[in-house]
C-alpha positions as CSV (number, residue, x, y, z in Angstrom):
1,X,57.5,19.0,-4.2
2,X,59.1,16.5,-6.8
3,X,59.5,18.3,-10.3
4,X,60.2,22.1,-11.0
5,X,57.6,25.2,-10.4
6,X,58.5,28.7,-10.9
7,X,56.1,30.4,-8.6
8,X,54.7,34.0,-8.8
9,X,57.9,35.5,-11.2
10,X,58.1,39.0,-12.0
11,X,60.2,40.4,-14.5
12,X,60.6,43.9,-15.1
13,X,62.8,45.7,-16.8
14,X,63.0,49.5,-15.8
15,X,59.8,50.2,-16.1
16,X,58.8,47.7,-18.9
17,X,57.1,44.8,-16.4
18,X,57.8,41.3,-19.0
19,X,56.7,38.9,-16.6
20,X,53.9,39.4,-14.1
21,X,53.4,37.4,-11.1
22,X,53.8,34.5,-13.2
23,X,52.9,30.9,-11.4
24,X,54.4,27.4,-13.8
25,X,55.1,24.0,-12.6
26,X,55.9,21.1,-14.2
27,X,56.1,18.2,-12.0
28,X,58.4,14.8,-12.2
29,X,57.6,13.5,-15.7
30,X,55.1,16.5,-16.8
31,X,54.8,16.9,-20.5
32,X,53.7,21.5,-19.8
33,X,53.3,23.6,-23.3
34,X,53.6,27.1,-22.6
35,X,51.7,29.1,-25.7
36,X,51.1,32.7,-26.0
37,X,50.8,35.4,-28.6
38,X,54.4,36.9,-29.5
39,X,55.8,39.1,-27.6
40,X,53.8,37.4,-24.5
41,X,57.1,37.1,-22.8
42,X,57.7,33.0,-22.6
43,X,61.5,33.9,-23.4
44,X,61.5,36.2,-20.8
45,X,60.2,33.4,-18.4
46,X,62.2,30.8,-18.9
47,X,65.0,32.7,-18.9
48,X,64.9,33.4,-15.1
49,X,63.3,29.6,-15.1
50,X,67.0,28.6,-17.0
51,X,69.3,30.9,-14.6
52,X,69.8,33.9,-17.7
53,X,67.7,35.7,-15.5
54,X,67.0,37.0,-12.1
55,X,63.7,37.4,-11.6
56,X,62.3,41.0,-9.5
57,X,60.5,39.1,-7.1
58,X,59.1,35.3,-6.9
59,X,61.4,32.2,-6.6
60,X,62.4,29.1,-8.7
61,X,62.2,26.1,-6.8
62,X,63.9,22.1,-8.3
63,X,62.9,19.7,-6.4
64,X,62.2,21.3,-3.2
65,X,65.6,23.1,-3.2
66,X,65.6,27.0,-4.4
67,X,67.4,27.6,-6.9
68,X,66.5,31.2,-8.1
69,X,70.0,32.4,-7.3
70,X,71.9,29.8,-8.9
71,X,73.9,30.3,-12.7
72,X,73.1,28.2,-15.8
73,X,75.5,25.8,-15.5
74,X,74.8,24.8,-11.7
75,X,71.2,24.0,-13.0
76,X,72.3,21.8,-15.2
77,X,74.2,20.2,-13.4
78,X,70.9,19.5,-10.5
79,X,69.6,18.2,-13.7
80,X,67.5,21.1,-16.2
81,X,68.2,20.9,-19.5
82,X,67.8,23.4,-22.3
83,X,67.5,23.7,-26.0
84,X,67.3,27.2,-27.7
85,X,65.0,29.0,-31.0
86,X,68.5,29.3,-32.7
87,X,70.7,25.9,-32.9
88,X,73.3,26.3,-31.0
89,X,75.3,23.0,-32.4
90,X,79.1,22.8,-32.8
91,X,78.9,22.8,-36.3
92,X,82.6,22.2,-37.2
93,X,82.8,19.1,-35.1
94,X,80.5,15.9,-35.9
95,X,77.7,15.0,-34.2
96,X,79.6,12.0,-32.1
97,X,81.4,15.1,-30.5
98,X,78.5,16.9,-29.8
99,X,77.3,14.3,-27.8
100,X,80.5,13.5,-26.2
101,X,81.5,17.3,-25.3
102,X,77.5,17.2,-23.5
103,X,78.5,13.8,-21.4
104,X,81.9,14.9,-20.2
105,X,80.8,18.3,-19.1
106,X,77.8,16.2,-17.4
107,X,79.1,13.5,-16.0
108,X,83.1,13.7,-16.2
109,X,84.6,13.7,-12.7
110,X,88.1,14.5,-14.2
111,X,90.2,17.0,-13.2
112,X,93.5,19.3,-13.9
113,X,95.9,16.9,-12.4
114,X,93.8,13.2,-13.9
115,X,94.2,15.5,-17.1
116,X,98.3,16.6,-17.2
117,X,99.4,13.5,-15.8
118,X,97.1,10.9,-18.0
119,X,95.9,8.5,-15.2
120,X,94.4,6.0,-15.5
121,X,91.1,7.7,-14.2
122,X,91.4,9.7,-17.3
123,X,90.6,7.1,-19.6
124,X,88.2,5.2,-17.2
125,X,86.1,8.4,-18.0
126,X,86.4,9.0,-21.5
127,X,85.5,5.4,-21.7
128,X,82.3,6.1,-19.7
129,X,81.5,10.1,-21.5
130,X,81.5,7.6,-25.3
131,X,79.1,5.5,-23.7
132,X,76.5,7.5,-23.2
133,X,77.4,9.3,-26.7
134,X,76.8,6.3,-28.1
135,X,73.7,5.1,-26.8
136,X,72.1,8.6,-27.3
137,X,73.0,7.6,-31.0
138,X,71.5,4.7,-31.2
139,X,68.6,5.9,-28.8
140,X,67.9,9.1,-31.8
141,X,68.6,6.9,-34.7
142,X,72.0,8.8,-34.8
143,X,74.1,6.0,-36.1
144,X,74.2,6.7,-40.0
145,X,75.6,11.2,-38.7
146,X,77.7,9.8,-36.3
147,X,80.9,11.2,-38.3
148,X,79.6,14.2,-40.0
149,X,79.8,17.9,-39.3
150,X,77.1,19.0,-37.7
151,X,76.4,21.8,-39.9
152,X,76.2,19.8,-42.9
153,X,72.7,18.7,-41.1
154,X,69.5,19.4,-42.7
155,X,68.1,21.5,-40.1
156,X,65.6,18.5,-38.5
157,X,68.7,16.2,-38.2
158,X,70.4,19.2,-35.9
159,X,67.5,19.8,-34.2
160,X,67.5,15.9,-33.1
161,X,71.2,16.6,-32.9
162,X,70.7,19.3,-30.0
163,X,68.0,17.0,-28.4
164,X,70.6,14.7,-27.4
165,X,73.1,17.1,-26.7
166,X,71.1,18.2,-23.9
167,X,70.2,14.6,-23.0
168,X,73.8,13.4,-23.0
169,X,73.5,15.5,-19.6
170,X,71.0,13.6,-17.5
171,X,68.2,15.8,-16.9
172,X,65.0,15.4,-14.9
173,X,63.7,18.2,-16.5
174,X,63.8,19.6,-20.3
175,X,63.3,23.2,-21.2
176,X,62.6,23.6,-25.0
177,X,62.5,26.7,-26.4
178,X,60.2,26.3,-29.9
179,X,62.0,22.8,-30.9
180,X,60.3,23.5,-34.2
181,X,61.8,26.5,-35.4
182,X,62.6,25.6,-39.6
183,X,61.3,22.4,-40.1
184,X,58.4,21.4,-42.1
185,X,54.8,19.4,-41.3
186,X,56.7,16.0,-41.6
187,X,59.9,16.6,-39.4
188,X,57.6,18.4,-37.0
189,X,55.4,15.7,-36.0
190,X,59.1,13.1,-36.3
191,X,59.8,15.0,-33.6
192,X,56.6,15.5,-31.7
193,X,57.0,11.5,-31.6
194,X,60.5,11.4,-30.7
195,X,59.6,14.0,-27.6
196,X,56.8,12.2,-26.6
197,X,59.3,8.7,-26.0
198,X,62.1,10.7,-24.0
199,X,59.4,12.1,-22.1
200,X,57.3,8.9,-21.2
201,X,60.5,6.3,-21.7
202,X,63.1,8.4,-20.0
203,X,60.8,10.0,-17.8
204,X,62.0,13.0,-18.8
205,X,60.2,16.2,-17.4
206,X,59.4,18.8,-20.1
207,X,58.6,22.0,-20.6
208,X,57.5,23.7,-24.2
209,X,57.4,26.4,-25.3
210,X,56.1,26.8,-28.9
211,X,54.1,28.3,-31.8
212,X,53.1,25.0,-33.3
213,X,49.8,24.1,-32.0
214,X,49.4,21.1,-33.8
215,X,52.7,20.1,-31.9
216,X,51.2,21.5,-28.4
217,X,48.2,19.7,-29.0
218,X,49.9,16.6,-29.9
219,X,52.1,15.7,-27.0
220,X,50.9,18.0,-24.0
221,X,49.6,16.8,-21.1
222,X,48.6,20.4,-19.8
223,X,49.2,23.9,-21.0
224,X,49.5,27.8,-19.5
225,X,48.9,30.5,-21.6
226,X,51.0,33.9,-21.5
227,X,49.6,37.0,-22.8
228,X,51.1,40.5,-21.4
229,X,53.4,38.5,-19.0
230,X,51.0,37.5,-17.3
231,X,49.3,33.1,-16.6
232,X,45.7,33.6,-18.2
233,X,45.1,30.3,-18.5
234,X,46.4,26.8,-17.4
235,X,44.8,23.3,-17.9
236,X,44.4,20.3,-20.4
237,X,44.7,21.0,-23.9
238,X,41.1,20.8,-24.4
239,X,40.1,22.7,-20.9
240,X,42.1,25.2,-22.9
241,X,41.0,25.4,-26.5
242,X,37.4,26.1,-24.8
243,X,38.6,28.9,-23.1
244,X,36.6,31.7,-24.0
245,X,39.7,34.1,-22.8
246,X,42.3,32.4,-24.2
247,X,40.5,32.3,-27.8
248,X,39.9,36.0,-27.6
249,X,44.0,36.9,-26.5
250,X,45.7,33.6,-28.8
251,X,43.2,32.1,-30.5
252,X,41.2,34.9,-32.3
253,X,37.2,35.5,-30.7
254,X,34.9,33.1,-31.3
255,X,33.3,32.9,-34.5
256,X,36.8,33.6,-35.9
257,X,37.7,32.3,-39.1
258,X,41.5,31.3,-38.1
259,X,40.6,29.5,-34.5
260,X,38.1,26.5,-35.0
261,X,41.1,24.2,-36.6
262,X,43.3,24.6,-33.4
263,X,39.6,24.3,-31.2
264,X,38.7,21.1,-33.0
265,X,41.4,19.7,-31.8
């Protein structure tokens, strides 16, 4: 199976079951949304997929390889990237250096001997990683911010830098945990267009956890709905919004005035 599969994931903390027999799949090049009410277990499931938590039961497969017991850095080297709800940039260094650090962590083949002796291949590797960072600046239209400190950027642009840093490791699948957090409606719409371009032009598979339903409906090809730790529905956006179980659990009971704006999209 090409892509990412979290199969029958169950996560328990003592007597509390946070995720209960959840299965989701991100096919190669897919754009998948994971939605659900607050406290449904979305981030916990994300952490199991990314390696920050080991499931009580179930397994995680990546391109048919069992990675359930791999650490996050090992999964990153296989091609699984991630962003977080809270911005995680290196605020004191430039935008370019944020991208360069990511490129070096994933791409550099240097060792301590090359570093200490300043061997020719060190300079070759540095140049190669610099090219990756420069290409990412161009792709994301961040050239104007190249030498600015990341901490000085508005949240909207900082989110793009965070995305670029994740892309510098050349992921095959990218896990995005509420990337529109802190963005206004215009920034969210622009960010959604950027995500779609990344998915379509680069071919990166995306698993998106998001509360902004306009963004989810705009970009996701398939959705899973998590409620009380269980997957209660899966399918296209059009199918999901018509599902009475989903309307009850997440969008509100049918006829509820809080639901129609989403349900009609």
